[in-house]
N, C-alpha and C positions, 0 to 999 in steps of 0.2 A: 122556265120561271118557277120559283118556289111557291107552292101552295101552302096557305096557313089556315089554321082554324084554332079557336080558343081551346085551351086545355079544359077537358071535361065535357066538351060538346059531343054529341052523338050523331054519327052519320046514319041516316035512315037506311042506307044501302048496306046489306050484309058484307062483311069484310071479304068473304070468299066468292062473292058474285063476280062473274067475269074472269075468274082464274082459269087458265087453260090447262089442258091435260099435260102439256109439257112442263108447266110450272109445278104442278103436283108431282110429276115424275122427278124433277130436280129435288124437291123437298124430301121425297121418299129415299132417293139415293143418298143425299147428304145425311139424312137421319140414320140410315143403315150403317154408314161409315162411322158415325158418332156412337151408335150403339156398341159396336165392337171396340171402338176406342175405350169406352168406359168399362166394358168387360175386361179389357186387358189391364186396366188400372185397378179395378175392384177385385179381380180374382186374386191378385197378390195380397190385397188388404184382408181378404177373407181366409186365404190359405197360408198366410205368412208364418203363423205359429208352427204349422206342420212342416212347411218348407225349411224353416231355419232350424227346427229341432232335428229334422232328418239330416241336416248338414252339420250336426254336432254342436249346436249352440245350447247353452243353459237357459233356464227360464228368464233370468235377469238379462242375459244377453239378447234374448228374443225381443224383449220390450225395447231395449235401446236400439238394436239393429232395425227393428220395424220402422221407427221414425227416420233412421239413417237411410234406409232404402227409399222411403218416401221423398227424402231430400234429393237423392240421386235421380229419382223419377222427375222431380220438378226441374232440376238442372237440365236433364235431357229434353224435357218438353220445351224449355226455353230455347235451347240450341235448335231443335227441329222447327219450332214455330218461326223463329227469326229467319232461318235459312229458307224454308219452303214458302213462307209468306212472301218473301222478296222474290223468289223464283216464280211464284204464281202471278205476281204483277207483271213480270217481265215476259214469261213464256205462256201464260194462260192457266185457267183454273183446272181444266180437265186433266191434262197430262201430269201436272204436279200432284193432283189428288191420287192418281194411279200409283205414282211412286211412293207416296206416304203410306197408302194401304198395304202395298207389298212389303215395305220395311217393317211395319209393326206386326203384320200377320206371320211372316216367315220367321222372324226372331222369337215370336211367342211360341211357335211350335218347337223351336230349338230348346226352349226351357225344359222340355221333357227330359233332355239328356244331361241336365246340370248335376254336378257332383261336388262343387266347391263354391265358396263364397265369391271368389273373384270372377268365376264364370257367370254366376247369378248377377253380379254387379254390372258386368259388361252387357249382358242381355237386357237387363232392366233399363239401362241407359239407352241402348239402341231402340228398344221398343218405344220408349218415351219420346225419342226424337221423331219417330214416325207419327205418333199420336199428336204431338204438339203441332206438327205441320198440317195434319188432316183437318183439325178443327178450324184453323185459321182460313184455309182455302174454302172449306164448306160454308163457313159463316159468311164470307164475302160473296160467295156464289148465290146463296139464298137471298141475301139482301139485294143483290143486283137484279135477280130474276123477278122478284115480286114487286108490285107497285106500292107506293107509299101507304095507301090505305090498308094494305094487308101485310106490310113488312113486319110489324111487331108481332102479329099473331103467328105468321109463318116462322119467323126466327125463334120465337118461344117454343113452338112445336118442335123445331129442329133440336133445340137444346134439351127440351123436356124428354126427348126420346132416350136420353141417357138413363132414365129409370129402367128401361127395358134391358140395358146392359147390366145394371146393378142386379135386377131380378135374375138375369141369366147367370151372372156370376154366383149369386147366392144359391140358386138351384144346383148349379154345377158343384159348388163347394159342399153342399149337403149330400148330394148323390155320390160324389167320389170319396167323401170322408177323408181319411188319412192318405189315400192314394192320390195325392195332389197333382202328380205328373199328368194324369189323364185330363185334368181341367185345362191344362195349357195346350193340349192337342187341339181342343175346340177353337183356340185362337187362330188356327190356320185358315178357318173358313172364310174370313173376309177377303182372302186372295181371290175368291170367286167373284167378288164385287167388281174387280178390275174389268172383267169382260163387259159387265153391264155399263160401267162408267164409260168405257171406250166406245160402246155402241150408241149410247144415249145422250151424252152431254155435249152441248155445243157452247162456245164461249158467249158470255152475255153481251148484249148490244153495246153497253158502255165500254167494255174492254175492247171490243172490235173497233169502235170509233176512235178510241185512244191509240190503238195500234195503227190504224189507217192514217192518223194525223202525222205520222213519221216523227213524232216527238217522244221517242222512247228512251232517251238518254237518262231521264229521271225516274223511269218506271222501276219500282222496287228498290229505289235508292235510299239508304238510311241517311246519306248526306242531305238529300232533298227533304226528307222527313224532319230532320233536326235543324236545317238552315232556315226554315220558315217558322216564324214565331208562333203562328196559330197552330200548325200541325204539331210542333214541338210541345206546346202546352197541352194539347189534347193527348198526345202520346204519353207524356210523363204522368199526368193526372189519371188517365185511364189505367195505366200500369199499376199505380198505387191503389186505385179502387179495386182492381182485380186481385191484387195481393191481399187485401182485406178478406175478400170472399174465399180465395183459395187457401190462404193460411188458416182461416177459421174452419174451412171445410175439413182439412186434414188433421187439425188439432182439436176441433170441437164436434163437428157433425159426425164424423166417423166413430167418435167415442160412444155413440149410442150402443154399439156392440159391447164395449167394455163396461158401460153402465149396467147393461143387462147381466153380464157375468158377475159384477160386484153385488148386485141385489140378490142374485141366485145364491151366492156364497153366504151373504148375510142371513138369508132365510133358510139355509140348509138344503136348497134344491140343487144339488150338484149332479144328479143323474142326467146324462145327455145334455149338459149345460152348453157345450160347444155348438151343437145343432140348434138348440133353443135360441142362443144368442145370434147365430147366423140368420135364423128365420126372422127374429125380431128386428134386426138391423136391415138385412137385405131385402125383406119383403114388406114388413109392416111400416117401418120408418121410411123406406124408399118409396112406398106408395104415397105417403103424405108429401114427400119431397117432389115426386113427379107431379102431383096436383098443384103444388106451389110453382113449379117451373112452368106448367101450362097456364096458370093464372096470371103470371107476370105479363104476358103479351097483351091480353085484353085490358088489364089494369093500366098498363103503360100507354095504351092507345087512348084510354079515357082520362086518366089523371095526368099523363105526361111521364116521361122517362124518369126524371129526377125525383118527383114526388113519390113514385112507386118504389124507387130505391130507398128513399128516406124511410118509408113505412116498414119495409122488410128489415132494414138494419136495426131500427128502433125496437121492433117486436122481437127480433132475434136476441137482443140484449136482455129482454124481459123473460123470454121463454126458457133460456138456458138454466138459470138458477131454480126455476120452478121444476123442471124435469130432473135436475140433480138432487133436490132436497125434499120435494113434496111426496113422491111415491114411497110407500112403505111395503109394497109387495110387487112381484113380477107383473101381475095383471094390471095393477094401477099404472106402472111404468109403460106397459104395452098400450094403454089407452092414450098416453101423452106422446108417445114416440111419433105418430103421424103428424101431430102439430109441430113437434120439434123439427121433423124433416121439412115440413111445409115452410116454416119461417127461416130456417137456417140455409136451406137449399134454393128456395124460390128465386132469390136475387141473381142466381147464376145464369138464368135465362136472359137477364138484362144485359149481360156482356155480349151475347150474340145479337141482341136487338140494337144495342146502343153503340158499340164500338165501330161497326162498319159505317154508321151515320156520321162519324166524326172526321172522316178522311175522304179525299178525292179519289177518283177511279184509279189513277196511276200509282196511288199509295195505299189503296184500301186494304188489301190483304197484308201488306207490310205493316201498316199502322195498327190494324186489328190484331195481328199476330203479336206485335210489340206489346200492346196493352195486355192481352190475355196471357201470353207466354212469358213476357217480361215480368208479369205479375207472379208467375210460378217461381221465378228466380228470387224475386223480392220476398216471396213467402218462405223461402228456405230458413232464414233466421227464426221465424215463428215455429217451424218444425223442429229445429234444433233446441229451442227453448222448451217446446212441448215435451220433447224426449227427455230433457234434463229434469223438468218438473215432475214428470210422471214416474221417474225412477227414484226420486228422493225418498229416503226412508222417513216414515212418519207423516208425509204429506198426503192428505186424502185426495183421491183422484177427482172428486167433485169440486174441491177447492181449486185445483189446477185448471179444470175446465171452465169454471166460472171466471177465473182471472183472465184466461185467454179470450173469453167472449167479449171482454171490454174493448177488444180491437175493433169491433163493429162501430164503436163511437168515432173512431178515426175515419171510417168510411163516410159517416154523416158529414164530418167537417170537409172532406174532399169534394163532396157533391156541390157545395156552395160555390166552388170555383169552376165548375164545368157548365157547358151550355145546354139548353133544352133543345131537343131535335124533333119533338113530336110534330107530325103532319108536314114535315119538310121533305123535299126531294133530296136524293143523295147528291152531295157536291161533286161536280165534274172535275 
């Protein structure tokens, strides 16, 4: 039976009261996998100028290929998410999580040996396939293991752990400098998580009930997802909502690093500018982003999922032009970057909170994955547009970023067509 409470009501019981040691363990393991997911994606963002330059590309080519490789990454994430999300509904969360971790960790380590663009393209594609799959499985697992009163908090903590991956990538990028190959060797470490996952994770009760019902023919089926009008509507709208956040993340949020580079050039502070920009983006801005990711969970529990999404999207539209045009010095920009990170990144926790609540157990990982990873594919045109705008002669980077930030308004329109799920049990 679904339990309901009014949006904005406060439960006198702490959200974490009664949470078992095993539930905390699941959250830790899921978060650890996501940390290294994000490390794999961010280490390329941080080192891509060095990587592409070493592979013989000019400065103008580096700018264009940077967004090209991000588009490749999004395509691979979509493929992996759809594939492994479906397999997780059919064969279980634990074994599929193991496969995804092995895929992205092993192929990250192989990046050390890259000496051509085609090799880099293949490796980034395969790495992203593993990353896309791991998020979907972990998000479904956390949602199913935690009770409804704690679900938004736990799911937000899971997604917010991404900031640790960004910090790790930033620190690695700063320490290795131009010796970028060393940063990818660290990407092999998640393979050790496999032992922990294998020993610790058991399948959630909802999934075991579904398996015991002998009604497995529709588990992980995209035909079942799209033949039902409710699940189809949730899947398509959720995908478009994720596309807004993912497209703006790669075209707006990560530009904090380039905004720092631009202001350092304008003010004549070019010495050690690369390390300065990595620190400002990977540590300062990412810290604000991490706080925003953590904040989404309790805000969503208090205000409701949709209202919290509304607020983050609206404030993101407002903060982007402020950060682009108001600061006149590096230190002024540094003060604003945590707010920029908070408002443009915080909504991403909402995908881990909200998407698993939109689908029944036999389609949960499939539907969640379609929303988040289908959103990656839908965001590719935004990346291609971003790359085109940012290489246009005479177009100020700040104008391009502000124009792209208007995509947040589309997210606000989408939310009007989606249901509120606060304080409801997961659909069976």
